[in-house]
C-alpha positions in Angstrom: 0.0 0.0 0.0 1.5 3.4 -1.0 2.4 5.7 1.9 -0.3 8.2 0.8 -3.1 5.8 0.9 -5.1 4.9 4.1 -6.3 1.4 5.0 -10.1 1.0 5.2 -11.6 2.8 8.1 -13.5 0.7 10.7 -17.3 0.8 11.0 -17.0 2.3 14.5 -15.8 5.6 12.9 -12.5 5.7 14.9 -10.2 8.3 13.5 -7.0 6.4 13.4 -7.3 4.9 9.9 -4.3 6.7 8.4 -1.0 5.3 9.7 2.6 6.3 9.4 4.2 3.3 7.6 6.9 1.5 9.5 9.5 -1.0 8.2 8.8 -4.1 10.3 10.6 -7.5 10.3 8.6 -10.4 11.6 10.8 -13.3 12.8 9.0 -16.6 12.4 6.4 -17.8 9.9 4.2 -19.7 12.2 0.5 -18.8 12.8 1.2 -15.8 14.9 4.0 -14.5 12.7 2.1 -14.8 9.4 -1.1 -13.3 11.0 0.9 -10.4 12.4 2.5 -9.8 9.0 -1.0 -9.7 7.4 -2.5 -7.4 9.9 0.5 -5.0 9.8 0.7 -5.1 6.0 -3.0 -4.3 5.7 -2.5 -1.4 8.1 0.0 0.1 5.6 3.3 -1.0 7.0 6.3 -2.5 5.0 6.6 -6.0 6.3 9.2 -8.8 5.8 8.9 -12.3 7.4 12.1 -14.3 8.1 11.7 -18.0 8.7 14.5 -20.5 9.3 12.5 -23.5 7.9 12.2 -24.2 4.2 8.7 -25.8 4.5 6.2 -24.0 6.8 3.2 -26.2 6.0 3.7 -29.0 8.7 1.3 -30.0 11.4 -1.9 -31.9 12.0 -5.0 -29.9 13.0 -5.9 -26.8 15.0 -9.0 -25.6 16.7 -10.0 -22.0 15.9 -12.3 -20.8 18.6 -14.8 -17.9 18.0 -12.4 -15.4 19.8 -9.8 -16.2 17.2 -12.3 -16.1 14.3 -13.2 -12.6 15.5 -9.5 -11.7 15.3 -9.3 -13.2 11.8 -12.3 -11.1 10.7 -10.3 -7.9 11.6 -7.8 -8.6 8.8 -10.2 -10.2 6.4 -9.5 -14.0 6.7 -12.4 -15.1 8.9 -14.6 -16.3 6.2 -11.9 -18.2 4.3 -11.0 -20.1 7.5 -14.6 -20.9 8.2 -15.1 -22.3 4.7 -12.0 -24.5 5.0 -12.6 -26.5 8.2 -15.1 -28.6 10.1 -17.4 -27.0 12.6 -18.2 -28.0 16.2 -21.4 -26.7 17.8 -21.7 -28.9 20.9 -18.8 -30.5 22.7 -19.3 -33.4 25.1 -17.2 -35.5 27.5 -17.4 -39.3 27.9 -15.7 -41.9 30.0 -13.6 -44.5 28.2 -16.4 -47.0 28.4 -18.8 -44.7 26.5 -20.7 -43.3 29.5 -21.5 -39.6 29.2 -19.9 -37.3 31.8 -21.3 -34.2 30.1 -23.7 -34.2 27.2 -24.9 -30.6 26.8 -27.1 -29.0 24.2 -25.8 -29.9 20.7 -25.7 -26.1 19.9 -24.1 -25.0 23.2 -21.0 -23.5 21.6 -23.1 -21.4 19.2 -25.3 -20.2 22.0 -22.5 -19.5 24.4 -19.7 -18.3 22.2 -21.5 -16.7 19.3 -20.7 -19.2 16.5 -19.3 -22.7 16.0 -15.7 -23.7 16.7 -13.8 -24.3 13.4 -11.3 -27.1 13.1 -8.8 -26.8 10.2 -5.6 -28.5 9.1 -2.6 -26.5 10.1 -1.2 -26.8 6.6 -4.4 -25.3 5.2 -4.4 -22.4 7.7 -0.8 -21.7 6.8 -1.5 -21.7 3.1 -4.4 -19.3 3.6 -2.2 -16.9 5.7 0.7 -17.1 3.3 -1.5 -16.5 0.3 -2.8 -13.3 1.9 0.7 -11.7 1.8 2.4 -10.4 -1.4 4.9 -12.6 -3.1 8.4 -12.3 -1.5 7.3 -11.1 1.9 8.0 -14.5 3.5 11.7 -15.4 3.2 12.5 -19.0 4.1 15.9 -20.5 5.0 16.6 -17.3 6.9 17.7 -18.3 10.4 18.0 -15.4 12.8 20.8 -15.7 15.3 20.4 -12.4 17.2 19.1 -8.9 17.1 20.6 -5.6 18.3 18.6 -2.5 18.9 20.2 0.9 18.7 18.4 4.2 18.7 15.3 3.9 16.5 16.3 0.9 14.5 17.1 -2.8 14.9 19.8 -4.9 13.3 18.8 -8.5 12.6 21.7 -11.0 12.3 21.4 -14.1 10.2 23.2 -17.5 10.4 24.7 -17.0 6.9 26.5 -13.9 8.2 24.1 -11.4 6.6 22.4 -8.7 8.6 19.3 -6.6 8.0 18.4 -3.2 9.4 14.8 -2.5 10.2 12.7 0.0 12.1 10.9 -2.6 14.3 11.0 -6.3 15.0 8.1 -8.6 15.9 9.4 -11.8 17.5 7.1 -14.7 16.5 9.7 -17.4 16.7 8.0 -19.8 19.0 8.9 -21.4 22.4 12.6 -21.3 21.6 12.5 -17.7 20.6 15.8 -15.9 19.9 14.0 -12.6 20.3 12.5 -13.6 23.7 16.0 -14.6 25.0 17.4 -11.3 23.7 14.9 -9.4 25.8 14.9 -11.7 28.9 18.1 -13.6 29.0 18.1 -17.5 29.4 14.6 -19.1 29.4 14.3 -22.6 30.7 11.8 -25.5 30.1 10.6 -28.3 32.3 9.1 -31.6 31.2 5.5 -31.8 32.6 5.4 -35.6 32.8 3.3 -36.5 29.8 3.4 -36.7 26.0 0.8 -35.9 23.3 0.0 -37.6 20.1 -1.9 -35.9 17.3 -3.3 -37.3 14.1 -5.9 -36.9 11.3 -8.1 -39.9 10.7 -9.8 -40.7 7.4 -13.0 -41.1 9.4 -16.3 -39.1 9.3 -17.1 -38.3 13.0 -20.7 -38.0 14.1 -20.9 -34.3 15.2 -22.6 -35.5 18.4 -19.3 -37.2 19.3 -17.2 -34.1 19.1 -15.4 -33.5 22.4 -13.3 -35.6 24.7 -13.1 -39.2 26.0 -11.4 -39.6 29.4 -9.7 -42.4 31.2 -7.4 -42.5 34.3 -4.3 -40.5 33.4 -5.3 -40.4 29.7 -7.5 -38.2 27.5 -8.5 -38.3 23.9 -9.9 -35.4 22.1 -11.8 -35.7 18.7 -13.4 -33.2 16.5 -14.6 -33.2 12.9 -12.2 -31.9 10.3 -14.7 -31.5 7.5 -17.2 -34.3 6.4 -14.6 -37.1 5.8 -11.9 -36.6 8.4 -11.4 -36.2 12.1 -8.7 -34.4 14.0 -7.8 -36.2 17.3 -5.2 -36.1 20.0 -4.3 -38.2 23.0 -2.2 -37.5 26.1 -0.6 -39.9 28.6 2.0 -39.9 31.4 5.2 -41.4 30.2 9.0 -40.8 30.8 10.5 -38.0 28.8 11.9 -39.0 25.5 10.5 -42.6 25.7 9.5 -44.4 22.5 7.2 -47.5 22.1 9.3 -50.4 20.8 6.7 -51.3 18.1 6.1 -47.6 17.2 3.5 -45.1 18.4 0.7 -46.3 16.1 0.9 -49.9 17.4 1.2 -48.7 21.0 -1.9 -46.5 20.7 -3.8 -49.3 18.9 -3.2 -51.6 21.8 -3.6 -49.0 24.6 -6.9 -47.7 23.3 -8.4 -51.0 21.9 -10.8 -51.4 24.8 -12.1 -47.8 24.7 -15.5 -47.0 23.4 -15.8 -46.3 19.7 -14.9 -44.3 17.8 -11.6 -44.1 19.6 -10.2 -47.4 18.2 -11.6 -46.5 14.8 -9.8 -43.2 14.8 -6.4 -44.7 15.5 -7.0 -47.4 12.9 -8.0 -44.8 10.3 -4.8 -42.7 10.8 -1.8 -43.2 8.6 1.1 -44.2 11.0 3.5 -42.0 9.0 1.3 -38.9 9.8 1.0 -39.5 13.5 2.8 -36.8 15.5 4.2 -37.2 19.0 5.6 -34.4 21.2 6.6 -34.4 24.8 5.0 -31.4 26.6 7.0 -28.8 28.4 6.3 -25.8 30.6 8.5 -22.9 29.4 9.6 -20.0 31.5 7.1 -17.1 30.8 9.1 -14.2 29.5 9.0 -11.3 32.0 9.6 -8.7 29.2 7.5 -8.8 26.1 8.7 -5.5 24.6 11.7 -3.3 24.7 12.1 -0.3 22.4 11.0 -1.2 18.8 11.0 -5.0 19.6 8.0 -7.0 20.7 7.0 -10.6 21.2 3.8 -12.3 20.0 2.4 -15.9 20.1 4.3 -18.7 21.7 7.4 -16.5 22.0 5.5 -14.3 24.4 3.1 -16.7 26.2 3.9 -20.4 25.7 1.1 -22.5 27.1 0.0 -26.1 27.4 -2.6 -27.2 24.8 -5.5 -28.0 27.1 -7.6 -24.9 26.4 -6.9 -24.9 22.7 -5.9 -21.3 22.9 -2.2 -21.3 21.9 -2.7 -20.5 18.2 -5.9 -18.6 19.0 -4.1 -16.2 21.2 -1.4 -15.7 18.6 -4.2 -14.6 16.2 -5.5 -12.2 18.8 -2.0 -10.8 19.2 -1.8 -10.1 15.5 -5.0 -8.0 15.3 -4.3 -6.2 18.5 -0.7 -5.4 17.7 -1.8 -3.8 14.4 -4.4 -1.8 16.2 -1.9 -0.4 18.7 0.3 0.8 15.8 -2.8 2.6 14.4 -3.4 4.2 17.8 0.2 4.9 18.6 2.4 5.4 15.5 5.7 5.2 17.4 6.6 1.4 17.6 8.3 1.8 21.0 5.1 3.3 22.5 2.7 1.0 20.7 4.7 -2.2 21.6 4.8 -1.2 25.3 1.1 -0.6 25.4 0.4 -3.8 23.6 2.4 -5.8 26.1 0.5 -4.3 29.1 -2.8 -4.9 27.4 -2.2 -8.5 26.3 -0.7 -9.7 29.6 -4.0 -9.1 31.4 -5.8 -11.4 28.9 -3.2 -14.2 28.4 -1.6 -14.8 31.8 -4.8 -16.4 33.3 -5.1 -18.7 30.3 -1.5 -19.9 30.7 -2.2 -20.7 34.3 -5.5 -22.4 33.7 -4.2 -24.5 30.9 -1.4 -25.8 33.1 -3.8 -26.5 35.9 -6.0 -28.6 33.6 -3.0 -30.6 32.5 -2.0 -31.3 36.1 -5.5 -32.5 37.0 -5.9 -34.8 34.0 -2.5 -36.3 34.7 -2.6 -36.7 38.5 -0.8 -39.6 40.1 -1.9 -42.1 41.0 -4.1 -42.5 38.0 -7.2 -43.2 40.1 -7.0 -39.6 41.3 -6.9 -38.4 37.7 -10.0 -40.5 36.9 -11.9 -39.2 39.9 -11.1 -35.6 39.0 -12.1 -36.2 35.3 -15.4 -37.8 36.4 -16.1 -34.9 38.8 -16.1 -32.4 35.9 -19.5 -33.8 35.0 -20.9 -32.4 38.3 -20.2 -28.8 37.5 -23.4 -27.0 36.4 -23.6 -26.4 32.7 -24.3 -22.7 33.1 -21.1 -22.3 35.0 -19.1 -24.2 32.4 -20.5 -22.3 29.4 -20.1 -18.9 31.1 -16.5 -19.5 31.8 -15.9 -20.9 28.3 -17.4 -17.8 26.9 -15.0 -15.6 28.9 -12.1 -17.5 27.3 -13.2 -18.3 23.8 -16.4 -16.4 22.9 -16.4 -13.8 20.2 -17.0 -11.2 22.9 -13.8 -12.3 24.7 -11.8 -10.8 21.8 -11.5 -7.1 22.5 -9.5 -4.4 20.5 -8.1 -1.4 22.3 -9.8 1.9 21.7 -8.3 5.4 21.6 -10.2 6.3 24.8 -9.3 3.2 26.8 -5.5 2.7 26.3 -3.8 0.9 29.2 -1.4 2.9 31.3 1.9 1.8 32.6 
C-alpha cells in the first residue's frame, strides 16, 4: 500500500485509519507470525517475514475458537478459514467405556460463544495466511541468530553472516525464541510428565461425538475436520523421550483398543506416517514482552499447554491487536509497550488455567486423575459455558480503543 493511501476505516468511525508506515521485520512464519504480518501489511506497513525452515506447512489440525475467528475477521480472513474446516457446535465429554460425563445442548457453543468452533488442518491455515501476503514477503531458510537494537532501529543478524536493518521487530519465533531470549536472558523449560499424540483420521465423525473421552491418566480429544476426516489427540503420562518399541501407532492401537468407539476406529484410520508425537513442556514465561521497537507475540510471548486450545488462537488475537496499537500509537516503542501491558491481562490467566487442567488430567496415582475427570460432569452447565465464553467467545476478543488505552 503506498504511503499516501489509508487502509479502510472501521465501522465504528474511529479516526486512526491513516498510519505512518513502519518498516517491520517479523521473525517466524508460524501462525502468529504470518497473521501479524498480514494485519500489519493491511494497516499500511512495510513487512518482511524471516523463517528458518524451508517448509512451513507442517502440522496436524488446530481448533480456531470464536475469539480467534473474530480476530481473523479484523484482517479479512475469517470467512476463508470458516469455509476451509469442520465446525463444532456442541462438545461433550465421555468416560472411556462410553458413559457420558457431560452431554450438553448440541448447539451449546453457538449459543454460548456466538458461533461454531472451526477445526482446520494447520497446513491449510498456513496456506491461507501465506496467500494473503504479497509474493516475496515470506523469506525461508533465513535463520536469525540475534538482534541488536540501537536508537530507533534494529539490526537482525542471520546465520549466513548477513544482517538486515529494520525499524521494528516482531518476535514470533516460538517457544525457543531468539528474540525472547534477547529481551529476557536465558529461558528454561521443564518436562511436565506426559506426552501428546496428534493425528488426522480418514473417518467421518458424528458431530454429536465431538469433544473428549477420558480415562485414568489419559485423555483423547476428537473433532470433525470436514465431512470425511477427524482431528484427534491423546495424552498420557510417560517418561521424557521414551518411545514405544513397536512404534507409536501400534502402541496406541493396543492401549486404546478397549475404549468405546470411535476411539479405536480413529487410531486405525490414521496413517502411521502422519502420527505426530511431542513431549510437553512448561516454558519460562518471558517477563519482558517489549523493549524499544522490539515486541514478542504468540508462543514467544506466552507459551502454554494445549488443554484450552488457545495457543494459536491467542497468537491470532495478538496479530490483530498489535496492528491496532500501531494505528493508535504510530511510534513502535510506545505501541509495543502498550500492547504488552494490554495483552498480559488477557493471556496470563489462560496460561495458568491450561497448566492446571493438565495437572488434573495427569494426576498420580491414575485413580485420582480418573476421579477428577469424572467430577467435571458435576459442574453446572451454566457455570461451564459462562467460563468458556469468557475465554473463547467472540466477545472475549477485544480491541483497544483510543479512549481506553492501558497505562503503565
